[in-house]
Backbone atoms as SQL, in Angstrom:
CREATE TABLE atoms (id INTEGER PRIMARY KEY, chain TEXT, resi INTEGER, resn TEXT, atom TEXT, x REAL, y REAL, z REAL);
INSERT INTO atoms VALUES
  (1, 'A', 1, 'MET', 'N', 1.417, -124.277, -18.731),
  (2, 'A', 1, 'MET', 'CA', 2.086, -125.323, -18.350),
  (3, 'A', 1, 'MET', 'C', 1.905, -126.509, -17.973),
  (4, 'A', 2, 'GLY', 'N', 0.950, -127.091, -19.192),
  (5, 'A', 2, 'GLY', 'CA', -0.110, -128.189, -18.960),
  (6, 'A', 2, 'GLY', 'C', 0.611, -129.694, -19.146),
  (7, 'A', 3, 'GLY', 'N', 1.361, -129.667, -20.090),
  (8, 'A', 3, 'GLY', 'CA', 2.335, -130.638, -20.806),
  (9, 'A', 3, 'GLY', 'C', 1.884, -131.374, -21.964),
  (10, 'A', 4, 'LEU', 'N', 2.578, -132.437, -22.117),
  (11, 'A', 4, 'LEU', 'CA', 1.644, -133.136, -23.381),
  (12, 'A', 4, 'LEU', 'C', 0.054, -133.285, -23.747),
  (13, 'A', 5, 'ASN', 'N', -0.398, -133.518, -22.954),
  (14, 'A', 5, 'ASN', 'CA', -1.682, -133.976, -22.881),
  (15, 'A', 5, 'ASN', 'C', -2.706, -132.730, -23.549),
  (16, 'A', 6, 'LEU', 'N', -2.171, -131.924, -22.885),
  (17, 'A', 6, 'LEU', 'CA', -2.662, -130.440, -23.486),
  (18, 'A', 6, 'LEU', 'C', -2.483, -130.035, -24.205),
  (19, 'A', 7, 'GLU', 'N', -1.161, -130.200, -25.106),
  (20, 'A', 7, 'GLU', 'CA', -0.921, -129.622, -26.277),
  (21, 'A', 7, 'GLU', 'C', -1.403, -131.120, -27.759),
  (22, 'A', 8, 'VAL', 'N', -1.631, -131.935, -27.223),
  (23, 'A', 8, 'VAL', 'CA', -2.512, -133.361, -27.828),
  (24, 'A', 8, 'VAL', 'C', -3.972, -133.214, -27.850),
  (25, 'A', 9, 'PHE', 'N', -4.428, -132.294, -26.846),
  (26, 'A', 9, 'PHE', 'CA', -5.766, -131.696, -27.098),
  (27, 'A', 9, 'PHE', 'C', -6.058, -130.798, -27.761),
  (28, 'A', 10, 'LYS', 'N', -5.445, -129.348, -27.688),
  (29, 'A', 10, 'LYS', 'CA', -5.437, -128.328, -28.426),
  (30, 'A', 10, 'LYS', 'C', -5.375, -128.384, -29.910),
  (31, 'A', 11, 'PHE', 'N', -3.788, -129.971, -30.264),
  (32, 'A', 11, 'PHE', 'CA', -3.883, -129.834, -31.743),
  (33, 'A', 11, 'PHE', 'C', -4.987, -130.919, -32.385),
  (34, 'A', 12, 'GLY', 'N', -6.022, -131.589, -31.773),
  (35, 'A', 12, 'GLY', 'CA', -7.281, -132.466, -31.870),
  (36, 'A', 12, 'GLY', 'C', -7.893, -131.493, -32.140),
  (37, 'A', 13, 'MET', 'N', -8.179, -130.552, -31.421),
  (38, 'A', 13, 'MET', 'CA', -8.765, -129.282, -31.772),
  (39, 'A', 13, 'MET', 'C', -8.948, -128.433, -32.908),
  (40, 'A', 14, 'TYR', 'N', -7.888, -128.335, -32.956),
  (41, 'A', 14, 'TYR', 'CA', -7.477, -127.117, -34.065),
  (42, 'A', 14, 'TYR', 'C', -7.729, -128.194, -35.585),
  (43, 'A', 15, 'LEU', 'N', -7.430, -129.490, -34.769),
  (44, 'A', 15, 'LEU', 'CA', -8.066, -130.144, -36.662),
  (45, 'A', 15, 'LEU', 'C', -9.322, -130.699, -36.714),
  (46, 'A', 16, 'MET', 'N', -10.089, -130.823, -35.610),
  (47, 'A', 16, 'MET', 'CA', -11.693, -130.903, -35.878),
  (48, 'A', 16, 'MET', 'C', -12.604, -130.432, -35.654),
  (49, 'A', 17, 'PHE', 'N', -12.124, -129.145, -35.078),
  (50, 'A', 17, 'PHE', 'CA', -13.019, -128.113, -35.453),
  (51, 'A', 17, 'PHE', 'C', -13.592, -127.855, -36.753),
  (52, 'A', 18, 'PRO', 'N', -12.382, -127.440, -37.219),
  (53, 'A', 18, 'PRO', 'CA', -13.246, -127.062, -39.005),
  (54, 'A', 18, 'PRO', 'C', -13.059, -128.378, -39.771),
  (55, 'A', 19, 'ILE', 'N', -13.046, -129.633, -39.336),
  (56, 'A', 19, 'ILE', 'CA', -13.340, -130.819, -40.090),
  (57, 'A', 19, 'ILE', 'C', -14.418, -131.060, -39.417),
  (58, 'A', 20, 'GLY', 'N', -14.866, -130.243, -38.763),
  (59, 'A', 20, 'GLY', 'CA', -16.659, -130.735, -38.302),
  (60, 'A', 20, 'GLY', 'C', -17.594, -129.597, -38.303),
  (61, 'A', 21, 'ILE', 'N', -17.262, -128.575, -38.248),
  (62, 'A', 21, 'ILE', 'CA', -17.813, -127.667, -39.582),
  (63, 'A', 21, 'ILE', 'C', -18.000, -127.494, -40.715),
  (64, 'A', 22, 'MET', 'N', -17.103, -128.550, -41.154),
  (65, 'A', 22, 'MET', 'CA', -17.392, -128.487, -42.870),
  (66, 'A', 22, 'MET', 'C', -18.027, -129.284, -42.513),
  (67, 'A', 23, 'PHE', 'N', -18.223, -130.868, -42.441),
  (68, 'A', 23, 'PHE', 'CA', -18.910, -132.178, -42.111),
  (69, 'A', 23, 'PHE', 'C', -20.697, -131.793, -42.132),
  (70, 'A', 24, 'TYR', 'N', -20.820, -130.927, -41.216),
  (71, 'A', 24, 'TYR', 'CA', -22.031, -130.245, -40.305),
  (72, 'A', 24, 'TYR', 'C', -22.831, -129.090, -41.578),
  (73, 'A', 25, 'PHE', 'N', -21.803, -128.390, -42.136),
  (74, 'A', 25, 'PHE', 'CA', -22.794, -127.513, -43.177),
  (75, 'A', 25, 'PHE', 'C', -22.468, -127.728, -44.580),
  (76, 'A', 26, 'GLY', 'N', -21.222, -129.052, -44.544),
  (77, 'A', 26, 'GLY', 'CA', -21.357, -130.043, -45.885),
  (78, 'A', 26, 'GLY', 'C', -22.524, -130.958, -46.196),
  (79, 'A', 27, 'THR', 'N', -23.099, -131.452, -45.699),
  (80, 'A', 27, 'THR', 'CA', -23.887, -132.578, -45.530),
  (81, 'A', 27, 'THR', 'C', -25.164, -132.067, -45.507),
  (82, 'A', 28, 'ASN', 'N', -25.931, -132.469, -46.839),
  (83, 'A', 28, 'ASN', 'CA', -27.843, -132.184, -46.549),
  (84, 'A', 28, 'ASN', 'C', -27.857, -130.803, -47.219),
  (85, 'A', 29, 'LEU', 'N', -27.282, -130.544, -48.255),
  (86, 'A', 29, 'LEU', 'CA', -26.924, -128.880, -48.216),
  (87, 'A', 29, 'LEU', 'C', -28.970, -129.211, -48.760),
  (88, 'A', 30, 'ASP', 'N', -29.183, -129.495, -49.911),
  (89, 'A', 30, 'ASP', 'CA', -30.284, -129.927, -50.770),
  (90, 'A', 30, 'ASP', 'C', -31.343, -129.634, -49.981),
  (91, 'A', 31, 'GLN', 'N', -31.513, -130.212, -48.472),
  (92, 'A', 31, 'GLN', 'CA', -32.516, -130.033, -47.552),
  (93, 'A', 31, 'GLN', 'C', -32.476, -128.890, -46.276),
  (94, 'A', 32, 'ARG', 'N', -31.304, -128.961, -45.986),
  (95, 'A', 32, 'ARG', 'CA', -31.015, -127.365, -45.306),
  (96, 'A', 32, 'ARG', 'C', -31.405, -126.249, -45.743),
  (97, 'A', 33, 'PHE', 'N', -30.729, -126.055, -46.576),
  (98, 'A', 33, 'PHE', 'CA', -30.600, -124.771, -47.508),
  (99, 'A', 33, 'PHE', 'C', -31.480, -124.551, -48.505),
  (100, 'A', 34, 'SER', 'N', -32.082, -124.951, -48.844),
  (101, 'A', 34, 'SER', 'CA', -33.141, -124.795, -50.351),
  (102, 'A', 34, 'SER', 'C', -34.210, -124.257, -49.886),
  (103, 'A', 35, 'VAL', 'N', -34.645, -123.474, -50.949),
  (104, 'A', 35, 'VAL', 'CA', -36.211, -122.354, -50.704),
  (105, 'A', 35, 'VAL', 'C', -36.921, -123.477, -51.696),
  (106, 'A', 36, 'PRO', 'N', -37.974, -124.085, -51.007),
  (107, 'A', 36, 'PRO', 'CA', -39.034, -124.608, -51.599),
  (108, 'A', 36, 'PRO', 'C', -39.681, -123.310, -52.986),
  (109, 'A', 37, 'ASP', 'N', -39.683, -123.951, -54.074),
  (110, 'A', 37, 'ASP', 'CA', -40.205, -123.041, -55.366),
  (111, 'A', 37, 'ASP', 'C', -39.502, -122.161, -55.786),
  (112, 'A', 38, 'PHE', 'N', -38.388, -122.125, -55.364),
  (113, 'A', 38, 'PHE', 'CA', -37.376, -120.584, -55.889),
  (114, 'A', 38, 'PHE', 'C', -37.223, -120.686, -57.127),
  (115, 'A', 39, 'TRP', 'N', -36.947, -121.492, -58.312),
  (116, 'A', 39, 'TRP', 'CA', -36.910, -121.672, -59.391),
  (117, 'A', 39, 'TRP', 'C', -37.997, -121.894, -59.778),
  (118, 'A', 40, 'PRO', 'N', -38.436, -121.138, -61.196),
  (119, 'A', 40, 'PRO', 'CA', -39.915, -121.237, -62.136),
  (120, 'A', 40, 'PRO', 'C', -39.882, -122.630, -62.807),
  (121, 'A', 41, 'LYS', 'N', -40.982, -123.148, -62.900),
  (122, 'A', 41, 'LYS', 'CA', -40.912, -124.634, -63.173),
  (123, 'A', 41, 'LYS', 'C', -41.220, -124.566, -64.874),
  (124, 'A', 42, 'PRO', 'N', -40.911, -124.941, -65.952),
  (125, 'A', 42, 'PRO', 'CA', -40.606, -124.773, -67.187),
  (126, 'A', 42, 'PRO', 'C', -41.660, -124.388, -67.942),
  (127, 'A', 43, 'GLU', 'N', -43.194, -124.548, -67.553),
  (128, 'A', 43, 'GLU', 'CA', -44.196, -124.191, -68.318),
  (129, 'A', 43, 'GLU', 'C', -44.768, -122.806, -67.312),
  (130, 'A', 44, 'ASN', 'N', -44.006, -122.488, -66.373),
  (131, 'A', 44, 'ASN', 'CA', -43.833, -120.754, -66.419),
  (132, 'A', 44, 'ASN', 'C', -43.268, -119.958, -66.746),
  (133, 'A', 45, 'ALA', 'N', -41.788, -120.621, -67.156),
  (134, 'A', 45, 'ALA', 'CA', -40.923, -120.108, -67.741),
  (135, 'A', 45, 'ALA', 'C', -40.957, -119.525, -69.065),
  (136, 'A', 46, 'ASN', 'N', -40.118, -118.251, -69.281),
  (137, 'A', 46, 'ASN', 'CA', -40.468, -117.465, -71.029),
  (138, 'A', 46, 'ASN', 'C', -39.586, -118.799, -71.953),
  (139, 'A', 47, 'LYS', 'N', -40.596, -119.259, -72.861),
  (140, 'A', 47, 'LYS', 'CA', -40.086, -120.089, -73.758),
  (141, 'A', 47, 'LYS', 'C', -39.607, -119.182, -74.916),
  (142, 'A', 48, 'VAL', 'N', -38.110, -118.901, -75.122),
  (143, 'A', 48, 'VAL', 'CA', -37.759, -118.205, -76.346),
  (144, 'A', 48, 'VAL', 'C', -37.948, -118.847, -78.024),
  (145, 'A', 49, 'PRO', 'N', -38.583, -118.719, -78.215),
  (146, 'A', 49, 'PRO', 'CA', -39.283, -119.164, -79.791),
  (147, 'A', 49, 'PRO', 'C', -37.847, -119.292, -80.894),
  (148, 'A', 50, 'TYR', 'N', -37.745, -120.703, -81.634),
  (149, 'A', 50, 'TYR', 'CA', -36.814, -120.932, -82.420),
  (150, 'A', 50, 'TYR', 'C', -36.843, -120.940, -83.850),
  (151, 'A', 51, 'ASP', 'N', -38.464, -120.902, -83.804),
  (152, 'A', 51, 'ASP', 'CA', -38.921, -121.481, -84.967),
  (153, 'A', 51, 'ASP', 'C', -39.407, -120.281, -85.811),
  (154, 'A', 52, 'ARG', 'N', -39.434, -120.161, -87.136),
  (155, 'A', 52, 'ARG', 'CA', -40.529, -118.818, -88.042),
  (156, 'A', 52, 'ARG', 'C', -41.060, -118.692, -87.673),
  (157, 'A', 53, 'ASP', 'N', -41.965, -119.510, -87.576),
  (158, 'A', 53, 'ASP', 'CA', -43.415, -119.232, -87.144),
  (159, 'A', 53, 'ASP', 'C', -43.891, -118.756, -85.812),
  (160, 'A', 54, 'GLU', 'N', -43.222, -119.447, -85.148),
  (161, 'A', 54, 'GLU', 'CA', -43.266, -118.922, -83.671),
  (162, 'A', 54, 'GLU', 'C', -42.631, -117.452, -83.332),
  (163, 'A', 55, 'ILE', 'N', -41.448, -117.184, -84.153),
  (164, 'A', 55, 'ILE', 'CA', -41.289, -115.680, -83.961),
  (165, 'A', 55, 'ILE', 'C', -42.542, -114.933, -84.142),
  (166, 'A', 56, 'HIS', 'N', -43.022, -115.313, -85.476),
  (167, 'A', 56, 'HIS', 'CA', -44.052, -114.480, -85.889),
  (168, 'A', 56, 'HIS', 'C', -45.328, -114.125, -85.204),
  (169, 'A', 57, 'GLU', 'N', -45.432, -115.600, -84.449),
  (170, 'A', 57, 'GLU', 'CA', -46.710, -115.650, -83.606),
  (171, 'A', 57, 'GLU', 'C', -46.273, -114.802, -82.551),
  (172, 'A', 58, 'GLU', 'N', -45.275, -114.619, -81.544),
  (173, 'A', 58, 'GLU', 'CA', -45.020, -113.937, -80.540),
  (174, 'A', 58, 'GLU', 'C', -44.448, -112.406, -81.002),
  (175, 'A', 59, 'LEU', 'N', -44.108, -112.115, -82.260),
  (176, 'A', 59, 'LEU', 'CA', -44.278, -110.899, -82.688),
  (177, 'A', 59, 'LEU', 'C', -45.425, -109.948, -82.500),
  (178, 'A', 60, 'GLU', 'N', -46.506, -110.848, -83.411),
  (179, 'A', 60, 'GLU', 'CA', -48.055, -110.346, -83.438),
  (180, 'A', 60, 'GLU', 'C', -48.698, -110.561, -82.283),
  (181, 'A', 61, 'ARG', 'N', -48.150, -111.043, -81.322),
  (182, 'A', 61, 'ARG', 'CA', -48.613, -111.248, -79.759),
  (183, 'A', 61, 'ARG', 'C', -48.190, -109.748, -79.029),
  (184, 'A', 62, 'LEU', 'N', -47.013, -109.691, -79.085),
  (185, 'A', 62, 'LEU', 'CA', -46.586, -108.372, -78.563),
  (186, 'A', 62, 'LEU', 'C', -46.837, -107.128, -79.526),
  (187, 'A', 63, 'ARG', 'N', -47.203, -107.324, -80.748),
  (188, 'A', 63, 'ARG', 'CA', -47.432, -105.915, -81.571),
  (189, 'A', 63, 'ARG', 'C', -48.901, -105.755, -80.713),
  (190, 'A', 64, 'ALA', 'N', -49.976, -106.809, -81.007),
  (191, 'A', 64, 'ALA', 'CA', -51.472, -106.807, -79.816),
  (192, 'A', 64, 'ALA', 'C', -51.382, -105.940, -78.491),
  (193, 'A', 65, 'ARG', 'N', -50.433, -106.418, -77.697),
  (194, 'A', 65, 'ARG', 'CA', -49.918, -106.355, -76.577),
  (195, 'A', 65, 'ARG', 'C', -50.545, -104.184, -76.116),
  (196, 'A', 66, 'ARG', 'N', -48.457, -104.134, -77.036),
  (197, 'A', 66, 'ARG', 'CA', -48.400, -102.925, -77.349),
  (198, 'A', 66, 'ARG', 'C', -49.911, -102.244, -77.583),
  (199, 'A', 67, 'LEU', 'N', -50.481, -102.561, -78.798),
  (200, 'A', 67, 'LEU', 'CA', -51.606, -101.148, -79.050),
  (201, 'A', 67, 'LEU', 'C', -52.539, -101.717, -78.206),
  (202, 'A', 68, 'TYR', 'N', -52.709, -102.692, -77.270),
  (203, 'A', 68, 'TYR', 'CA', -53.914, -102.236, -76.343),
  (204, 'A', 68, 'TYR', 'C', -53.006, -101.893, -75.322),
  (205, 'A', 69, 'LEU', 'N', -52.294, -101.627, -75.112),
  (206, 'A', 69, 'LEU', 'CA', -51.625, -100.768, -73.736),
  (207, 'A', 69, 'LEU', 'C', -51.353, -98.920, -74.811),
  (208, 'A', 70, 'ARG', 'N', -51.439, -98.823, -75.573),
  (209, 'A', 70, 'ARG', 'CA', -51.650, -97.864, -75.985),
  (210, 'A', 70, 'ARG', 'C', -53.291, -96.748, -76.165),
  (211, 'A', 71, 'GLU', 'N', -53.720, -98.043, -77.093),
  (212, 'A', 71, 'GLU', 'CA', -55.208, -97.820, -76.730),
  (213, 'A', 71, 'GLU', 'C', -55.837, -97.080, -74.861),
  (214, 'A', 72, 'LYS', 'N', -55.549, -97.743, -74.203),
  (215, 'A', 72, 'LYS', 'CA', -55.655, -97.774, -73.344),
  (216, 'A', 72, 'LYS', 'C', -55.407, -96.788, -72.313),
  (217, 'A', 73, 'ARG', 'N', -54.218, -96.210, -72.511),
  (218, 'A', 73, 'ARG', 'CA', -53.371, -94.922, -72.220),
  (219, 'A', 73, 'ARG', 'C', -54.024, -94.331, -72.747),
  (220, 'A', 74, 'LEU', 'N', -54.507, -93.904, -74.108),
  (221, 'A', 74, 'LEU', 'CA', -54.615, -92.462, -74.832),
  (222, 'A', 74, 'LEU', 'C', -56.071, -92.692, -74.354),
  (223, 'A', 75, 'ALA', 'N', -57.141, -93.581, -74.178),
  (224, 'A', 75, 'ALA', 'CA', -58.356, -93.009, -73.459),
  (225, 'A', 75, 'ALA', 'C', -58.274, -92.775, -71.814),
  (226, 'A', 76, 'SER', 'N', -57.365, -93.241, -71.413),
  (227, 'A', 76, 'SER', 'CA', -57.201, -92.724, -70.008),
  (228, 'A', 76, 'SER', 'C', -56.568, -91.109, -69.639),
  (229, 'A', 77, 'GLU', 'N', -55.810, -90.959, -71.031),
  (230, 'A', 77, 'GLU', 'CA', -55.407, -89.400, -70.970),
  (231, 'A', 77, 'GLU', 'C', -56.270, -88.282, -71.154),
  (232, 'A', 78, 'ALA', 'N', -57.553, -89.036, -72.303),
  (233, 'A', 78, 'ALA', 'CA', -58.859, -87.775, -73.271),
  (234, 'A', 78, 'ALA', 'C', -59.395, -88.173, -71.782),
  (235, 'A', 79, 'GLN', 'N', -59.242, -89.048, -71.104),
  (236, 'A', 79, 'GLN', 'CA', -60.655, -88.715, -70.039),
  (237, 'A', 79, 'GLN', 'C', -59.999, -87.500, -68.819),
  (238, 'A', 80, 'GLN', 'N', -58.610, -87.965, -68.930),
  (239, 'A', 80, 'GLN', 'CA', -58.137, -86.755, -67.840),
  (240, 'A', 80, 'GLN', 'C', -58.315, -85.593, -68.534),
  (241, 'A', 81, 'GLN', 'N', -58.126, -85.739, -69.539),
  (242, 'A', 81, 'GLN', 'CA', -58.075, -83.905, -70.453),
  (243, 'A', 81, 'GLN', 'C', -59.428, -83.242, -69.817),
  (244, 'A', 82, 'GLN', 'N', -60.760, -84.111, -70.557),
  (245, 'A', 82, 'GLN', 'CA', -61.583, -84.186, -70.094),
  (246, 'A', 82, 'GLN', 'C', -62.415, -83.398, -69.222),
  (247, 'A', 83, 'GLN', 'N', -62.170, -84.228, -68.001),
  (248, 'A', 83, 'GLN', 'CA', -61.923, -83.929, -66.519),
  (249, 'A', 83, 'GLN', 'C', -61.178, -82.485, -66.265),
  (250, 'A', 84, 'GLN', 'N', -60.180, -82.676, -66.937),
  (251, 'A', 84, 'GLN', 'CA', -59.641, -81.449, -66.126),
  (252, 'A', 84, 'GLN', 'C', -60.259, -80.233, -66.980),
  (253, 'A', 85, 'GLN', 'N', -60.660, -80.242, -68.322),
  (254, 'A', 85, 'GLN', 'CA', -61.284, -79.280, -68.928),
  (255, 'A', 85, 'GLN', 'C', -63.028, -78.831, -68.388),
  (256, 'A', 86, 'ASN', 'N', -63.693, -79.466, -67.662),
  (257, 'A', 86, 'ASN', 'CA', -64.670, -79.123, -66.874),
  (258, 'A', 86, 'ASN', 'C', -64.793, -78.954, -65.823),
  (259, 'A', 87, 'ASN', 'N', -63.090, -79.481, -64.986),
  (260, 'A', 87, 'ASN', 'CA', -63.137, -78.661, -63.854),
  (261, 'A', 87, 'ASN', 'C', -62.343, -77.274, -64.041),
  (262, 'A', 88, 'ASP', 'N', -61.821, -76.708, -65.248),
  (263, 'A', 88, 'ASP', 'CA', -61.725, -75.570, -65.923),
  (264, 'A', 88, 'ASP', 'C', -62.862, -74.527, -65.890),
  (265, 'A', 89, 'GLN', 'N', -64.122, -75.057, -66.340),
  (266, 'A', 89, 'GLN', 'CA', -65.157, -74.167, -66.708),
  (267, 'A', 89, 'GLN', 'C', -65.829, -74.509, -65.474),
  (268, 'A', 90, 'GLU', 'N', -66.231, -74.845, -64.371),
  (269, 'A', 90, 'GLU', 'CA', -66.850, -74.298, -63.334),
  (270, 'A', 90, 'GLU', 'C', -66.276, -73.600, -62.487);
């Protein structure tokens, strides 16, 4: 049974608490909650080729990479088979 002053205080708290929280977390968001270097720089990001020549260059690069990895994998498999045959002969 606090009276009018208690009711005014409670009403003020009910209004000011959410407003204060929104003000505290709503200002300076870029400085408080940002992670430095989160997004990649444009020079480090993938660039989608639009020009016909760029598309052909990218396809050649991907083809060369795929063939290199295939040769590397085949050489590794051949080496493993040779080691396995040597182990079986011993």
